[in-house]
C-alpha positions in Angstrom: 0.0 0.0 0.0 1.3 3.4 -0.9 2.0 6.1 1.6 0.8 8.7 -0.9 -2.9 9.7 -1.2 -4.9 12.3 -3.0 -5.5 15.3 -0.8 -9.0 16.1 0.3 -10.7 19.3 1.4 -10.0 18.4 5.1 -6.3 18.7 4.2 -6.5 22.3 3.0 -4.9 24.0 6.0 -2.0 21.5 6.0 -1.6 21.9 2.3 -1.3 25.7 2.8 1.2 25.1 5.7 3.4 22.9 3.5 3.1 25.4 0.6 4.4 28.0 3.1 7.3 25.7 4.0 8.3 25.7 0.3 7.8 29.5 -0.1 9.9 30.2 2.9 12.6 27.8 1.7 12.8 29.7 -1.6 13.2 33.1 0.1 9.6 34.1 0.6 8.9 35.8 -2.7 11.3 34.1 -5.0 14.3 36.3 -4.2 17.1 36.3 -1.7 15.9 35.3 1.8 17.6 38.3 3.5 15.8 40.7 1.2 12.4 39.1 1.9 12.7 38.6 5.6 10.0 41.1 6.4 7.6 39.7 3.8 8.1 36.2 5.0 7.1 37.1 8.6 3.8 38.5 7.4 3.3 36.1 4.5 0.8 33.7 6.2 -2.0 36.4 6.1 -3.0 35.1 2.7 -3.8 31.6 4.0 -7.3 32.6 5.3 -8.2 34.1 2.0 -6.9 31.1 0.0 -8.5 28.5 2.2 -12.0 28.4 0.5 -10.4 28.2 -2.9 -8.0 25.3 -2.1 -10.8 23.5 -0.4 -12.9 23.8 -3.5 -10.1 22.6 -5.7 -9.4 19.6 -3.5 -13.1 18.7 -3.6 -13.1 18.3 -7.4 -11.6 14.9 -8.2 -12.2 15.4 -11.9 -10.7 18.9 -12.2 -7.4 20.0 -13.7 -5.8 20.4 -10.3 -4.5 17.6 -8.0 -2.5 17.5 -4.8 -1.0 14.3 -3.4 0.2 14.1 0.2 1.9 11.8 2.7 0.5 11.8 6.2 3.1 12.7 8.9 4.1 9.5 10.7 4.8 11.2 14.0 2.1 13.9 14.1 -1.5 12.8 13.6 -3.5 15.2 11.5 -0.3 16.7 10.0 1.1 16.1 6.5 4.7 15.2 5.9 4.8 15.9 2.2 2.9 17.6 -0.6 3.1 17.8 -4.4 0.5 19.7 -6.5 0.0 20.0 -10.2 -2.3 21.5 -12.8 -3.2 20.7 -16.4 -3.6 23.5 -18.9 -4.9 23.3 -22.4 -2.8 24.8 -25.2 -3.5 24.4 -28.9 -2.0 21.1 -30.0 1.2 20.7 -32.0 3.6 18.0 -33.1 4.5 15.9 -30.1 1.5 17.1 -28.1 -1.5 17.0 -30.4 -4.0 17.1 -27.5 -2.4 20.3 -26.1 -2.4 19.1 -22.5 0.5 20.5 -20.5 1.1 19.8 -16.9 2.8 22.0 -14.3 4.2 20.8 -11.0 4.4 23.2 -8.1 4.4 23.2 -4.3 6.7 20.2 -3.8 7.4 20.4 -0.1 8.4 18.1 2.7 8.1 19.0 6.3 11.6 19.7 7.6 11.4 16.9 10.2 10.2 14.3 7.6 12.9 14.8 5.0 15.2 12.1 3.5 12.5 9.4 3.7 11.5 9.3 0.0 8.2 11.1 0.5 8.8 13.7 -2.2 9.9 11.1 -4.8 6.8 8.8 -4.0 4.5 11.9 -4.2 6.1 13.0 -7.5 5.7 9.6 -9.0 2.0 9.5 -8.1 1.5 13.0 -9.6 3.3 12.0 -12.8 1.0 8.9 -13.0 -2.0 11.3 -12.7 -0.7 13.3 -15.6 -0.2 10.2 -17.7 -3.7 9.0 -17.0 -5.0 12.3 -18.4 -2.8 12.1 -21.5 -0.6 15.0 -20.6 2.3 15.0 -23.0 4.6 17.5 -21.3 5.2 18.4 -17.7 7.1 21.5 -16.5 8.4 22.7 -13.2 10.7 25.2 -11.6 13.5 23.4 -9.7 15.6 24.6 -6.8 19.2 23.5 -6.9 18.5 21.3 -3.9 15.6 19.4 -5.6 17.2 19.2 -9.1 18.7 15.8 -8.6 15.3 14.3 -7.7 13.7 15.8 -10.8 16.6 14.7 -13.0 16.2 11.1 -11.7 12.6 11.3 -12.7 13.5 12.3 -16.3 13.2 16.1 -16.1 15.8 18.1 -18.1 16.8 21.8 -17.9 15.8 23.8 -20.9 16.5 27.4 -22.1 13.3 29.3 -21.1 12.2 32.5 -22.8 9.4 32.9 -20.3 8.3 36.4 -19.2 5.8 37.3 -16.4 3.5 40.2 -15.7 2.2 40.5 -12.2 -1.4 41.9 -12.3 
């Protein structure tokens, strides 16, 4: 029996807690931790506003969002690991005629539960979920610390001309 399970609405607060673990590990807002220290301290205020949305997403097993989790072995009611992903539609092309593109985000393991294989098992489950939905490509942003795991799963670095506008 797998340790990994699909997250349910009752997991929403723990999902947000582990997302915050990941955000804090990346420096709060994607920059240098020392530059974002003030923002990180106040950063959990968004959880209350996000809670109804994540509960709704977790309640929709047929939607284009999925989160997979591992229950914490030492803390009942807590999660040890989280991976989340979405599927987007883009007009098809050679190599991806259905236009399904997956994106992995919020890969996080509670600091006291690391080095037990939870992230790998959760990622493998998420990748199976993508395969079941005929997703031809999956992207993610990798920290240097996590890159060996993703490389072992078959991910490769690519030059990325992406741009972003914050609205």
